[in-house]
Every structure is written in structure tokens, then in C-alpha cells.
C-alpha positions as CSV (number, residue, x, y, z in Angstrom):
1,M,0.9,-2.8,24.9
2,P,3.3,0.2,24.8
3,G,4.9,0.8,21.4
4,S,2.4,-1.2,19.5
5,R,-0.8,-0.8,17.5
6,P,-3.6,-3.0,18.7
7,P,-4.3,-5.9,16.3
8,A,-7.5,-6.0,14.4
9,A,-10.0,-8.4,16.2
10,L,-9.5,-11.6,14.3
11,L,-10.7,-15.1,15.2
12,A,-9.9,-17.9,17.6
13,S,-12.9,-19.9,16.8
14,A,-15.7,-20.0,14.2
15,V,-17.4,-16.6,14.6
16,V,-19.9,-14.6,12.6
17,L,-18.7,-11.0,12.2
18,S,-20.5,-7.7,11.4
19,V,-20.3,-3.8,10.8
20,T,-18.4,-0.3,10.9
21,L,-16.0,2.4,9.1
22,A,-15.4,6.1,9.6
23,A,-14.5,9.6,8.5
24,C,-14.3,13.0,10.0
25,S,-11.6,15.7,10.3
26,S,-9.2,17.4,7.9
27,T,-5.6,16.9,8.3
28,S,-4.5,13.8,10.2
29,S,-7.1,12.0,12.0
30,S,-7.1,8.2,11.9
31,S,-9.9,8.1,9.4
32,P,-10.1,11.5,7.8
33,S,-12.5,12.8,5.2
34,S,-13.4,16.0,3.4
35,S,-16.5,17.1,5.2
36,G,-19.3,19.1,3.5
37,G,-19.4,21.9,6.1
38,D,-22.3,24.2,5.4
39,A,-22.6,23.2,1.8
40,K,-25.7,21.3,0.7
41,L,-25.2,17.8,-0.7
42,H,-25.5,17.8,-4.4
43,A,-25.5,14.9,-6.8
44,G,-23.8,15.1,-10.2
45,G,-20.7,16.8,-11.5
46,H,-17.4,15.9,-13.0
47,L,-14.4,15.7,-10.6
48,T,-10.8,15.9,-12.0
49,F,-8.1,14.3,-9.9
50,A,-4.4,14.7,-10.6
51,L,-2.1,11.7,-10.2
52,G,1.6,11.7,-9.7
53,S,2.4,8.8,-12.0
54,D,0.9,6.7,-14.7
55,P,-1.2,3.8,-13.2
56,L,0.3,1.4,-15.8
57,C,-2.6,-1.1,-15.1
58,V,-6.2,-0.4,-14.1
59,D,-7.1,-4.1,-13.5
60,P,-7.8,-4.2,-9.7
61,H,-6.2,-7.7,-9.5
62,Q,-3.0,-6.5,-11.0
63,A,-2.8,-2.8,-9.8
64,A,0.5,-2.4,-8.0
65,T,0.8,1.3,-7.1
66,N,-1.4,3.8,-5.2
67,D,-1.9,5.7,-8.4
68,A,-3.4,2.6,-10.0
69,V,-5.6,1.8,-7.0
70,Y,-7.3,5.2,-6.9
71,A,-9.2,4.4,-10.0
72,A,-9.4,0.6,-9.5
73,R,-11.1,1.0,-6.1
74,G,-14.1,2.6,-7.7
75,L,-14.5,-0.2,-10.2
76,V,-14.8,-3.1,-7.8
77,D,-16.4,-3.9,-4.4
78,S,-14.8,-6.4,-2.1
79,L,-16.2,-9.1,0.2
80,T,-15.3,-7.0,3.2
81,D,-14.1,-3.6,4.2
82,Q,-11.7,-2.4,7.0
83,D,-12.2,0.4,9.4
84,P,-9.1,2.6,9.2
85,A,-9.6,3.8,12.8
86,T,-9.9,0.4,14.5
87,G,-8.7,-2.2,12.0
88,K,-12.1,-4.0,12.3
89,I,-13.2,-6.0,9.3
90,V,-16.8,-5.2,8.3
91,P,-19.4,-6.3,5.7
92,W,-19.5,-5.3,2.1
93,L,-20.5,-7.8,-0.6
94,A,-20.5,-10.4,2.2
95,S,-23.1,-9.7,4.9
96,S,-21.5,-12.1,7.3
97,W,-18.8,-14.8,7.5
98,E,-17.4,-17.6,9.6
99,V,-13.7,-18.4,10.1
100,G,-12.8,-22.0,10.9
101,Q,-11.0,-22.6,14.1
102,N,-7.6,-23.1,12.5
103,A,-8.1,-20.4,9.9
104,T,-7.9,-22.8,6.9
105,A,-11.6,-22.3,6.0
106,F,-13.5,-19.0,5.5
107,T,-17.2,-19.1,4.7
108,F,-18.8,-16.0,3.2
109,H,-22.6,-15.3,3.0
110,L,-23.3,-12.8,0.2
111,R,-25.9,-10.0,0.1
112,D,-28.9,-10.6,-2.1
113,G,-29.5,-8.6,-5.3
114,E,-25.9,-7.4,-6.0
115,T,-24.9,-7.2,-9.6
116,F,-21.9,-6.4,-11.8
117,S,-22.1,-3.4,-14.1
118,D,-23.3,-5.6,-17.0
119,G,-26.3,-6.7,-14.9
120,T,-25.1,-10.2,-14.2
121,S,-25.5,-11.4,-10.6
122,I,-22.8,-11.5,-8.0
123,D,-23.0,-14.9,-6.4
124,A,-20.8,-17.5,-4.8
125,Q,-19.7,-18.7,-8.3
126,S,-18.4,-15.1,-8.8
127,V,-16.3,-15.4,-5.7
128,K,-14.8,-18.7,-6.9
129,E,-14.1,-17.4,-10.4
130,N,-12.3,-14.3,-9.1
131,L,-10.1,-16.0,-6.5
132,D,-9.2,-18.7,-9.1
133,A,-8.3,-16.0,-11.6
134,V,-6.1,-14.1,-9.1
135,V,-4.2,-17.4,-8.4
136,K,-3.8,-18.0,-12.1
137,L,-2.2,-14.6,-12.5
138,G,0.6,-15.7,-10.3
139,A,3.3,-13.0,-10.0
140,K,1.3,-10.6,-12.2
141,S,-0.8,-10.1,-9.1
142,I,2.0,-8.9,-6.9
143,F,-0.2,-8.7,-3.8
144,G,-2.7,-11.4,-4.6
145,S,-0.1,-14.1,-4.9
146,G,0.6,-13.6,-1.2
147,Y,-2.9,-13.2,-0.1
148,L,-3.9,-16.5,-1.6
149,S,-0.8,-18.5,-0.6
150,G,-1.9,-22.1,0.0
151,Y,-5.2,-21.6,-1.8
152,K,-7.0,-25.0,-2.3
153,G,-10.2,-23.7,-3.8
154,T,-13.6,-22.2,-3.3
155,E,-16.6,-24.4,-2.8
156,V,-20.0,-23.0,-4.0
157,V,-22.1,-24.2,-1.1
158,D,-25.2,-22.4,-2.6
159,A,-25.9,-19.4,-4.7
160,H,-25.0,-17.0,-1.8
161,T,-22.5,-19.0,0.2
162,A,-18.9,-19.5,-0.8
163,K,-16.4,-21.5,1.3
164,V,-12.7,-20.7,0.7
165,T,-10.1,-23.2,1.9
166,F,-6.4,-23.3,2.2
167,D,-3.9,-26.1,2.7
168,H,-2.5,-24.4,5.8
169,P,-3.8,-21.8,8.3
170,N,-4.0,-18.4,6.7
171,A,-5.2,-15.8,9.3
172,Q,-4.2,-12.8,7.1
173,F,-6.8,-13.8,4.4
174,L,-9.8,-12.1,6.1
175,Q,-8.1,-8.7,6.0
176,A,-7.0,-9.4,2.4
177,T,-10.7,-9.8,1.4
178,S,-11.1,-6.0,2.1
179,T,-8.4,-5.0,-0.4
180,T,-8.9,-3.8,-4.0
181,T,-6.7,-6.7,-5.2
182,L,-9.4,-9.2,-4.2
183,G,-12.3,-7.0,-5.5
184,L,-14.8,-8.8,-7.8
185,L,-14.8,-8.6,-11.6
186,A,-17.5,-10.1,-13.9
187,D,-16.9,-13.4,-15.6
188,A,-16.8,-11.8,-19.0
189,S,-13.7,-9.8,-17.9
190,L,-12.0,-12.7,-16.2
191,K,-12.0,-14.6,-19.5
192,K,-9.8,-12.0,-21.1
193,A,-6.0,-12.0,-21.2
194,A,-4.3,-10.4,-18.2
195,E,-2.5,-7.8,-20.5
196,S,-5.8,-6.6,-22.1
197,L,-7.4,-6.1,-18.7
198,C,-4.6,-3.7,-17.7
199,T,-5.9,-1.2,-20.3
200,G,-9.6,-2.2,-20.2
201,P,-12.4,-2.5,-20.9
202,L,-13.4,-4.4,-17.8
203,I,-16.7,-5.1,-16.0
204,G,-16.7,-4.6,-12.3
205,S,-18.9,-4.7,-9.2
206,G,-18.2,-1.1,-8.0
207,P,-20.0,2.2,-8.1
208,F,-18.1,3.4,-11.2
209,V,-17.5,2.0,-14.7
210,L,-14.3,2.4,-16.8
211,N,-14.9,4.6,-19.8
212,G,-11.3,4.4,-20.9
213,Y,-7.6,4.4,-19.9
214,T,-5.0,6.2,-22.0
215,P,-1.6,5.2,-20.8
216,G,0.5,8.2,-19.6
217,K,-2.5,10.5,-19.8
218,S,-5.7,9.7,-18.0
219,V,-8.2,7.2,-16.6
220,E,-11.9,8.0,-17.1
221,L,-14.7,6.7,-14.9
222,S,-18.4,7.4,-14.9
223,R,-21.2,6.8,-12.4
224,R,-23.0,3.4,-12.5
225,A,-26.7,4.2,-12.3
226,S,-27.6,0.6,-11.4
227,Y,-25.3,0.4,-8.4
228,K,-27.1,-0.6,-5.2
229,G,-24.4,-1.4,-2.7
230,G,-21.8,0.4,-0.6
231,S,-19.7,-0.8,2.2
232,A,-21.3,-1.0,5.7
233,L,-19.0,2.0,6.4
234,A,-20.3,4.1,3.6
235,R,-22.4,7.2,4.3
236,H,-25.1,6.4,1.8
237,T,-26.4,3.5,-0.4
238,G,-27.3,3.4,-4.1
239,P,-25.4,5.1,-6.9
240,A,-22.4,7.4,-6.3
241,Y,-23.0,11.1,-6.3
242,L,-20.4,12.1,-8.9
243,D,-21.3,11.7,-12.6
244,K,-17.7,11.3,-13.7
245,I,-14.1,11.2,-12.5
246,S,-11.1,12.0,-14.6
247,F,-7.7,10.9,-13.2
248,K,-5.1,13.0,-15.0
249,V,-1.4,12.0,-15.0
250,V,0.6,15.1,-13.9
251,P,4.1,13.9,-12.8
252,E,5.5,17.2,-11.6
253,S,4.3,18.1,-8.1
254,G,4.6,21.8,-8.8
255,V,2.3,21.5,-11.9
256,R,-0.2,19.5,-9.9
257,T,-0.3,22.2,-7.2
258,G,-0.6,25.0,-9.8
259,S,-3.4,23.1,-11.5
260,L,-5.4,22.9,-8.3
261,E,-4.8,26.6,-7.5
262,S,-5.9,27.7,-11.0
263,G,-9.0,25.4,-10.9
264,Q,-7.9,23.1,-13.7
265,V,-8.3,20.2,-11.4
266,D,-10.4,19.6,-8.3
267,A,-8.0,17.5,-6.2
268,I,-4.4,16.2,-6.3
269,A,-2.5,13.3,-4.9
270,G,1.1,13.5,-3.7
271,V,1.1,17.0,-2.3
272,A,4.8,18.1,-2.0
273,P,5.8,18.8,1.6
274,Q,6.9,22.3,0.7
275,D,3.5,23.1,-0.8
276,E,1.4,22.1,2.2
277,A,1.5,25.4,4.0
278,G,0.8,27.5,0.9
279,L,-2.2,25.4,-0.1
280,K,-3.7,25.7,3.4
281,S,-3.2,29.5,3.4
282,Q,-5.1,29.7,0.1
283,G,-8.1,27.9,1.5
284,E,-7.5,24.5,-0.1
285,K,-8.4,21.5,2.1
286,L,-5.7,19.0,3.0
287,L,-6.5,15.4,3.7
288,S,-3.7,13.2,5.1
289,R,-3.1,9.9,6.8
290,P,0.1,7.9,7.6
291,N,0.3,4.8,5.4
292,P,0.3,1.5,7.1
293,G,2.7,-1.2,5.8
294,V,6.4,-1.1,5.0
295,P,7.9,2.4,5.5
296,V,9.9,4.2,2.8
297,A,13.1,2.3,2.9
298,L,16.2,1.1,1.1
299,S,15.8,-2.6,0.6
300,A,19.2,-4.3,0.3
301,N,19.9,-6.7,-2.5
302,A,21.7,-9.3,-0.4
303,A,22.8,-11.2,-3.6
304,R,25.3,-8.4,-4.4
305,P,28.8,-8.5,-2.9
306,Q,28.7,-5.2,-1.0
307,A,25.0,-5.1,-0.1
308,G,25.3,-8.7,0.9
309,D,27.8,-7.8,3.7
310,I,25.8,-7.5,6.9
311,A,28.4,-5.1,8.3
312,V,27.7,-2.7,5.4
313,R,23.9,-3.0,5.9
314,R,24.1,-2.5,9.7
315,A,26.3,0.6,9.2
316,L,23.7,1.9,6.7
317,E,20.9,1.5,9.2
318,I,22.6,3.7,11.9
319,A,24.4,6.1,9.6
320,V,21.1,7.5,8.3
321,D,19.7,10.4,10.3
322,R,16.0,10.0,9.9
323,K,15.0,13.0,12.0
324,E,17.2,15.3,9.7
325,V,15.4,13.8,6.7
326,V,12.0,14.6,8.0
327,D,12.9,18.0,9.4
328,T,14.9,19.1,6.3
329,I,13.1,17.6,3.3
330,L,9.6,16.6,4.4
331,S,7.0,18.2,6.8
332,S,5.2,17.6,10.1
333,S,2.9,15.3,8.2
334,Y,5.7,12.7,8.2
335,R,7.4,10.6,10.9
336,P,10.8,9.0,11.1
337,A,10.7,5.3,10.6
338,T,10.9,3.3,13.9
339,S,10.6,-0.2,12.7
340,S,10.3,-2.4,9.6
341,L,6.5,-1.7,9.7
342,S,4.9,1.8,9.9
343,S,3.3,2.7,13.2
344,T,-0.3,2.6,11.8
345,T,0.1,-1.1,10.8
346,D,-1.6,-3.8,12.9
347,D,0.9,-5.5,15.3
348,Y,3.6,-2.8,14.8
349,R,6.4,-2.7,17.3
350,D,8.7,0.2,18.1
351,N,12.3,-0.8,17.2
352,S,13.7,2.7,17.2
353,A,16.6,1.6,19.4
354,L,18.0,-0.5,16.5
355,L,17.7,2.5,14.2
356,A,19.2,5.2,16.5
357,H,21.5,7.6,14.6
358,D,25.1,6.6,15.5
359,P,27.7,7.6,12.8
360,A,30.6,6.7,15.1
361,G,29.0,3.3,15.7
362,A,28.7,2.9,11.9
363,E,32.4,3.7,11.5
364,R,33.3,1.1,14.1
365,I,31.3,-1.6,12.3
366,L,32.9,-0.8,9.0
367,D,36.4,-0.7,10.5
368,A,35.9,-4.1,12.1
369,A,34.7,-5.6,8.8
370,G,37.9,-4.4,7.0
371,W,36.4,-1.4,5.2
372,K,39.1,1.2,5.5
373,P,38.8,5.0,4.5
374,G,40.5,5.9,1.2
375,P,42.1,9.2,0.2
376,D,38.7,10.7,-0.8
377,G,37.0,9.4,2.4
378,I,35.2,6.6,0.7
379,R,36.0,3.2,2.2
380,A,37.5,0.3,0.3
381,K,38.2,-3.4,1.0
382,N,40.6,-5.5,-1.0
383,G,41.0,-2.7,-3.4
384,V,37.3,-2.3,-4.1
385,K,35.5,0.9,-3.2
386,L,32.4,0.8,-1.1
387,D,30.0,2.3,-3.7
388,L,26.3,1.3,-3.6
389,K,23.9,1.7,-6.5
390,I,20.5,2.9,-5.4
391,I,17.5,2.7,-7.8
392,L,14.5,4.9,-7.3
393,A,11.4,6.1,-9.2
394,P,10.1,9.8,-9.1
395,N,6.6,8.7,-8.1
396,F,6.9,10.7,-4.8
397,G,8.2,14.2,-5.4
398,P,10.8,14.4,-2.6
399,N,12.4,10.9,-3.4
400,Q,15.5,12.3,-5.0
401,S,16.0,15.1,-2.5
402,V,15.7,12.7,0.4
403,L,18.2,10.3,-1.1
404,E,20.6,13.1,-1.9
405,L,20.6,14.1,1.8
406,V,21.0,10.4,2.7
407,Q,23.9,10.2,0.3
408,Q,25.6,13.1,2.2
409,Q,24.9,11.4,5.5
410,L,26.5,8.1,4.3
411,K,29.5,9.8,2.8
412,K,30.4,11.1,6.3
413,V,31.0,7.5,7.4
414,G,32.8,6.5,4.2
415,I,29.9,4.9,2.2
416,G,29.7,6.0,-1.4
417,V,26.3,6.0,-3.1
418,T,25.3,6.4,-6.8
419,L,21.6,7.3,-7.5
420,R,19.9,6.0,-10.5
421,V,16.5,7.6,-11.2
422,L,14.1,5.4,-13.4
423,T,10.6,5.5,-14.6
424,I,8.3,3.3,-12.7
425,A,8.2,0.7,-15.5
426,D,12.1,0.7,-15.7
427,Y,12.3,0.6,-11.9
428,Q,10.1,-2.6,-11.8
429,Q,12.3,-4.2,-14.5
430,A,15.5,-3.3,-12.6
431,Q,14.1,-4.9,-9.5
432,K,13.4,-8.1,-11.3
433,G,16.8,-8.0,-13.0
434,G,18.7,-7.4,-9.7
435,D,21.2,-4.8,-11.1
436,Y,21.2,-2.7,-8.0
437,D,22.4,-2.7,-4.4
438,L,19.6,-0.9,-2.7
439,A,16.0,-0.3,-4.0
440,W,14.0,2.7,-2.7
441,G,10.3,2.3,-2.0
442,N,7.6,1.3,0.3
443,G,4.5,-1.0,0.5
444,T,1.0,-0.2,1.7
445,R,-1.2,-2.6,3.6
446,A,-2.8,-2.4,7.0
447,D,-1.9,-6.0,7.9
448,P,1.6,-7.1,9.1
449,D,1.6,-9.8,6.4
450,I,3.0,-7.1,4.1
451,L,6.4,-8.2,5.6
452,R,5.9,-11.7,4.1
453,T,5.0,-10.1,0.7
454,A,8.2,-8.1,0.8
455,F,10.7,-10.6,2.3
456,S,9.5,-14.1,1.8
457,S,11.6,-16.1,-0.7
458,K,8.3,-17.5,-1.9
459,L,6.9,-14.0,-2.8
460,L,8.6,-10.7,-3.8
461,N,11.8,-11.3,-1.8
462,L,13.0,-7.7,-2.2
463,S,16.3,-8.5,-0.6
464,R,17.0,-11.7,-2.4
465,I,17.6,-13.5,0.9
466,Q,17.6,-17.1,2.0
467,D,16.8,-16.8,5.7
468,P,15.0,-19.9,7.1
469,Q,14.5,-18.2,10.5
470,L,12.8,-15.2,9.0
471,E,10.9,-17.4,6.5
472,K,9.5,-19.4,9.4
473,L,8.4,-16.3,11.3
474,L,6.7,-14.8,8.3
475,D,4.8,-18.1,7.7
476,Q,3.8,-18.3,11.4
477,Q,2.4,-14.8,11.6
478,A,0.4,-15.4,8.4
479,S,-1.1,-18.6,9.8
480,A,-1.5,-18.1,13.5
481,A,-5.3,-18.0,14.3
482,D,-4.8,-16.7,17.8
483,P,-4.3,-12.8,17.6
484,A,-1.9,-12.7,20.5
485,R,0.3,-15.4,19.1
486,R,0.2,-13.8,15.7
487,A,1.3,-10.5,17.1
488,E,4.3,-12.2,18.8
489,Y,5.4,-13.7,15.5
490,A,5.0,-10.4,13.7
491,A,7.0,-8.5,16.4
492,T,9.8,-11.0,16.1
493,A,9.8,-10.9,12.3
494,Q,10.0,-7.1,12.4
495,R,13.0,-7.2,14.7
496,R,14.7,-9.9,12.6
497,V,14.4,-7.8,9.4
498,L,16.2,-5.0,11.2
499,E,18.8,-7.0,13.0
500,Q,19.9,-8.5,9.7
501,A,19.4,-5.0,8.1
502,Y,17.6,-6.4,5.1
503,Q,15.8,-3.1,5.1
504,I,17.0,0.4,6.0
505,P,13.7,2.2,6.8
506,V,13.9,6.0,6.6
507,F,10.5,7.5,7.1
508,E,6.8,6.6,7.2
509,M,5.0,7.5,4.1
510,T,2.0,9.7,4.5
511,S,-0.6,10.2,1.8
512,V,-1.3,13.9,1.5
513,Y,-4.1,15.1,-0.8
514,A,-5.3,18.6,-1.5
515,L,-8.9,19.3,-2.4
516,S,-10.6,22.5,-3.7
517,S,-13.2,24.0,-1.5
518,R,-16.0,22.6,-3.6
519,V,-15.0,18.9,-3.1
520,H,-16.7,17.1,-0.2
521,G,-17.2,13.6,1.1
522,I,-13.9,12.0,0.0
523,T,-12.7,9.5,2.6
524,L,-9.4,7.7,3.2
525,G,-9.5,3.9,3.5
526,S,-7.4,1.7,5.7
527,S,-4.5,1.9,3.3
528,S,-4.8,5.7,3.2
529,Q,-6.1,5.7,-0.4
530,V,-8.8,8.1,-1.5
531,Q,-12.3,6.8,-1.9
532,F,-14.9,8.5,-4.1
533,Y,-18.2,6.7,-3.5
534,D,-19.4,9.3,-1.0
535,A,-17.7,12.3,-2.8
536,W,-19.7,15.2,-4.2
537,L,-19.2,18.7,-5.6
538,S,-20.8,21.9,-4.5
């Protein structure tokens, strides 16, 4: 269908599913990797990777940012994996599975001989304990609470068979089993308090073990010698090649780039757009992929008087010149947003007509709603200036520069904007407290159910809305077992978000990494996050 990404093959009846993942190219293929070229594969070595922000929590069940997931992904395996090129769900800890006809029951058959890093077996009881634990975390597991909505429980059919049931159809759950959030931790870790797991120690099922996390400084991983597994999409089996990985927190993008160029680190996340060309010219390898999920956007706090005015929100949507943002601040690696989902997300639909830059149209909307220009050009109504407070975190280098340009664009139509830059921890607190009009950010997931996570009144509800029509659509797309029907619901939900302007999408986030010439085998998963299992150093 034109203007859409094909949905991942799901399930209309009980089916047993099986294998695939990918990797090749350098800059922006659908499933890129850092190939080894002529270098000979070499096991061992210590890779240092620079992060743009503090992970805050390394517990996979609670990890809420990309910088947290980079390390967490290496600590746990998941029941399934997802091919970033096709969206297909493939085996990992589960060798096969059946999905009930109405998507209320999912039966997983586990591989034999898999263990946690403490030597205890991974079995059906492990699956039950992990899913129960994620549900118990509630809102502390930002993503897990949505993935497991309606969770009734897990039946241990036998040692290697687990049947997960829900009280309503939950078609998105199969994809959710491929995420880091639903990766498996050992029972000894699950018994600990949620707060202590954020800093470790913890015992996982993945190819690396956590040696330590120092908040604000680093996360240290080491190779797990007893590891036997690997996703069906991995390039090898058995232990990882790298002996150690150090994730260093380096907030300033220029310092990260300089550290790579000087050899202090081997790879960096969050490459600044202005640094891409220079890094390429110096022989560093760039790895990039557009992130699926919710694009980088301003989420309106509809509970506030001005952001609660649909006329203001609609004017915001069409006053923003997305192409100017990408051309001026970003690079060719990025795309202007064209919907409430990014174009690499399953069941995406192109809604660019709703987002076409039209400053004259924005002025007409505001005029009709009674927002009249004041002496300084900023509009007012009933004596109150139209001045919107935007909160943002500096976890992506260009955030402030982008919003300063957006601020200029909005001023031209009479909308005032005040920017408030916060640390990630303070940003999360401000979101919870609601003291803002617009929150700047994005969300990453390959499944369209990310919209439910973001906008459902039962989950994050970023816009603090009460919209029964949208709520119903979000629930329908999450539960529809028929892929075509689910795609229709997802398409209608995307349009509803934009028609009500709960979200003002600006650009599609792209994960851009730079690697030294001695780094090989790093791949990007379906959520565009780096994976280190196949990585090695020459």
C-alpha cells in the first residue's frame, strides 16, 4: 500500500513461527552493521563506547532510554528477536511458539540447555517469574506496563513450555517479547527491590555480565564464558567475541567526537549532524538507521489552558517548517516527520498533508479562535499572552538548536515559546508533575502500539487527554488478531492524534553511531540500537 510500511507477519490462527535477522552496509541500510572487510576475525579485546547521557537504570525491565538499553541489551536474551529489515519475529530463547486464534494466549517452547549467568536453568518457570515481575513493577517499567496490559498470568505447562494468557486480545505482545524490556533475569535478581536492580548487581541471560555501574560515569560489562545462545539472527553461537565493554558517559557531542578521533574511545553514540562529514573524511565508520516509533515531537499537555486549546495546537502543527529544521540543523541522515509514527514503524501511514507548512493558515486559525497579535507580535486572548513553556533534555545534541529554530518559526505567527532545558532525571519529574505546555522527545519501538504507550489514558498519556475515540482505536489496534484490521486501526489512530494535534511531530530520529576502523560486527536491531554480541576488534 502506498505511503505505508508493510506490517510484520502476525497471526490470524494458531501458527508455529520460525527464523531470520540481518546486517550489511555502512550508512543507512534497513539493517546495517559494521562489516569486517579484509580484517581477520579476532576474539578478545576491550571496547570503549561513549554514551550521550547517564543510563540512570541498567535493569532491562526498567531501562527507559536508548543509553540505558545499549548496556541492558547485552545482559539479557529475549524469547524472540525481530528482523529490522522485514519486521519478522524470529526465535531466540523460544525455538517456536503458537498464538491463539484471538491473540489472548501465546505458548512458547523454550530451547534446551539455556542458563542464566549464575548457572541456573532458563525454563518455563523463569518466563513466568519475569513476566510476573514486570507486571509488579507497574509504572516503573514504562514500556512493560503497556506490553503486558491485561496480563492474566503464565502457565508452566512443562519445563520448556510456557503459556501466557491475557484477559483480552493482545496482538502486540508477540513483538514485545523481542524487546529488552521483556528480557529474562534470574530469580535471584527478581527477588531484589526495583531500586537496587537499577544500579546492580543483577544476573541475566545474555552474553555479557554486569561488572558495575557508576551513575554519571560508566557501565562495565564483561564476556560471559558460559554463554551458549544467540538469536537466530546472530552470526555465530557461543560466547561473545569481546572480553569487555565500557560504556562511558560523555554528554558533550564534541567531546565524544574528539575522543573517537584521538583513540580514547572505540565507538560513540549520538553523532552530531555537523560532525558526520568530518568523521567520514577521517576514515571513521558511520552506522545509522532511522528509529521506528514516535518521531521527535512536541507532546502537548492538554490539561494546561493554552496547550489545551485545539486551535493553538493545530496552529503549532502547521507553523513548524520541518524541512527547514532538517536542512538547517540536522543532516541528510534525518527526515522531516510525516505522521505521528516514523516511517520505519510497522503500519505507518503518510499524513504529511496534515503537517504541511502553512504559516498563513496558522494565523487564520489563531485569529478565528480570538488570539490577536499584540504590540510585540505575540498574540494574546482575554489579556493573557500566548506563551508556551517547552521542556527538553540535552540527551540529543541538536535538541536546543532545533527548538530555537522552531521558536523563531512560531514567533512569526505570533506564538511565544519559553525553553526550559533540564537534566533527564528532572525532565522525567517535570513530565510527571505536568508543569509544562509542551514536552520535547520521542519514543522508539518497531510496533505501532507505541502510540498506545504514549497516548492511552491507561499508560503514559503524554498529552494528559481524555479522548474516548482515540482510546478505543488504540485498544483495537493492540488487540486485533487480523493484521489487515490492525493496520486499519493503527492508521486511523495516527490520523486522530494529528487531527487533534496532541502531538506536533518535527523530525524522525535517526540513530547515528561512529566507529573506529578497528571495530567490526556491530549491528543495529529493530529499534536501531547497537548490539555487541557479534562485535570484535582488529
